[in-house]
N, C-alpha and C positions, 0 to 999 in steps of 0.2 A: 706407594705405601710401604711395601716390604723393604724397599731400600732405606727408607727413613728409619723404620723399626730396627733393622739389623745394625745400621750405623750407630744409632742411639745406644743400643745395647752394648756394643763393643766400646764406644766412647765413654760410656758410664764406668765400665770396668777399668779402662785405661786411666781415666781421670783419677779414680780412687787410688790406684797403685802408684801413679806418678806423683800425685799430691802428697801422699803419706811417706813415700820413700824415693825422693828424686835422685836420679843417677847422672853421672857425667855423660857428655855427649857420646863419648867413644865406649861406654859401658852398655851392657844389655839394658833395655828399657822394659818398662812394665814388669818389674821384678821386685818381689818382697822377700827379704831374708827372714827365715823363721828360726825361733829358738824352741818351739814346741809345735806339735802337729796342728794344722788348721782345723777349725770346727766347721762342719758341713751341716747347715740347717736346711731341712726339706720343707718347702712351703706346702700348703694344703691345696693350692690351685695347680692344675695341670698346665703344661706348656701349651700356649696357643700360637700356632705358626702365623707368620706375617704374609702368607699367601694362601690361596685356595687349596684345600686339601686334596682335591682330585688331581691337581698338578703334581703334588708330592707322590701320591699313589701311582700315577702313570710313570713318573720318573723312577721311582723305586722298582717297578716291574721291569723297566728297561735295564736298569743296573743289575738286577738279579739274573737277567738273561745273559748279560756280559760276563758276570762273575758269580757262579752258583754258590761260592763260599760265603757270600754275604749273609749275615744274620740280622734280624730286626730285633735285637735284644734290648732290654731296658737300660737307659742311660740317663744321666743328669744334664739339664740345661741350666747354665750359670746365669742367674738374674743379676747378681752383683757381688762384689768383693770389697772388703774393707779391712784395714788393720785394727787389731784389738789393743795394741800396746803390749809392751813387755815381750815382744817377739812373736806375737801370735796374729792370726787372721781368721776372719769369718767368711765363709763361702755360702751364699744364699742360692739354692737351687730348686728346680722344679722337675718333676718326673716326665719323661717322654721315652721315645724309642730311637734306635740308631738311624732309621731312614731319614729323620729330620735333619741329620748331619750329612748323610751320604748324598742326598739329592743335589748338593752344591756341585758335584762332579759333572752334572749335566746342566748346570746353569740355573737351577732352582734355588732361590734364597729364601729359606724358611725363617731366618732370623735366629737360628740356633747357635748358641755358644757352649761348647762342650767342656767337660771336666775329665782331664786325663791324669795318669800317674806314670812317672818315668823314674829311672834309677841311674845313678852312676855306680855301676857294680864293679868292685875292684878286688884285686888279688896280687900280693907281692909288688905293690907300687905301680901296677898298670891297671887300666880300666877297660871294660868290655864294650866293644862297638859291634854293630851288625849292619850288613848291607841288605837293605830291604828288597823283598822279591819284586819282580816286574809287575806282578798283578796286584800288589798292595793298593788300597784305595787312596792312600796319601803317601807322598815322598817315595814313589817307586824308584828302584835303582839308585837310592841315595843312602848314605851312611848316617847312623844315629847311635846315640848311647842306648845300649840294650840292657834290660828289657823296657817295654812300654806298653801301655794299654789304657783303656777307659776305666774310670772309677765306677764300679758296679754298685747300684743301689743295694743296701743291706749287706755290704761288705766293707770292712775297714780298708782304707787306701793302702796302708802299710802292708796288711795281709795280702791285698790284691797284687801288689808289685812283687812280693815274695813268690806268690803263686805264678806270676808271669815269668819269673826268672827260671823257675823249674820247667814250665811248659814250653816257653819260647827258646830257652838256652840249654836246658837239660842240666842245670846246676842248682844245688841247694844253697840257701843263704846260711852264713855262718852265725849271724845274729839278726835281731829284729831290724827291720828298715827304719831309718831315721829321716824325718822330713827336714830338708835344709832350706828350701826356697819354694815360692810360688810365682809363676810367670805366665804371661799371656803370649801364645803363639798366634800372631794375626794371620798367618798364611792359611791355617786351618781353623781359625776362630775357636781356639781351645785354651782354657786355663789349665796349666800343668803343675802338678805337685811333684817337685824334684826331690828324690830320696837318695840316701846313701845305703848301699847294700855291700857288705863284706861277704865274699864267696868262699865256699869250702875248697874249691879248686877251679882252675880255668876249664872252659868247656872243651869238648872234643869236636862236635860238629852240630850244626843246627838240627834239632830234633823234628821240626815241622816246616811247613811251607813259607812261613813269614819272612825268614831271612835266607839269602843266598849263601852267606858265609858269616862267621863270627871271628873276631880277632881280638887279642889283647894288645893294647897300645899305650904309649906314653900320653898323658893328657895334653902335653905340649905339641904333639906331633900326631894329629888325627888325620885319617885318610880323606881324600876327595873322590867324588863330589859329596859334600856333606849337606844334610837337610838344613833348612833355615832354623829348625828347632834345635838341632845339635849346635849349630853356631851360637845360639842364645845361651846354651848350657855350658859353653867352654869355661867361662869364669867360675861357674858352680863346680864343674868337674876338677879344675886345678885346685880350688880350695879344699875340696873333699879329699883328694888324693894326697895333697900336701900335708893336711892335718893328720891323715892316717899314717903317712910315712914318719912324721915327727913323733907321733904317739908310739909307733913301733920301735923307735930308737931309745925310748925311755924305759 
């Protein structure tokens, strides 16, 4: 039962993105380019997991024993995504908590599809990347565009990614985050809002445990091993950094 529910949920999201914005075979799939921030519509019904709740609770207890840093905070489950036209998109969500996502790490499939926020943070023509810590729940010991996080209920996604830049990277944003794209990361079953962030200055060192190291790199030459999510964002990053460099020359 849960396998059908989980598959149906992701396929529904993929079908909307691919139908409205088809991409060439060699380009990132399940990607919607944005001209304005996506709308997030919160439904009145809570997320109902596709498996028995005691399995989720037992798995969560096991995960917390392995990693005491885990927190069962509020998150959004994506019910569906569709284009609005004129460069917009609507994301339909339901409220739930992080454990519904985390339990996949021990083989429990709740049917959860998350909503995340990511940034291509740039300074002087280069973008910020981070090597994730070994004890991160997803993509440990892999590079990604930094910062990243979950879209928290009751917080604007753009404000959230600006906060993540300061908390995870120790850097302040030079201007307000701009949403450029919306894409599905099928590895962790999460829809991601990709933002552009101009930084006040490059970082010195990671201020907390989430990243082993931070580096400023050319968008065309990113380090390995990169996460699957980072690979999906390469085209987004190159477009953002290229447009920023062109703007700076005028």
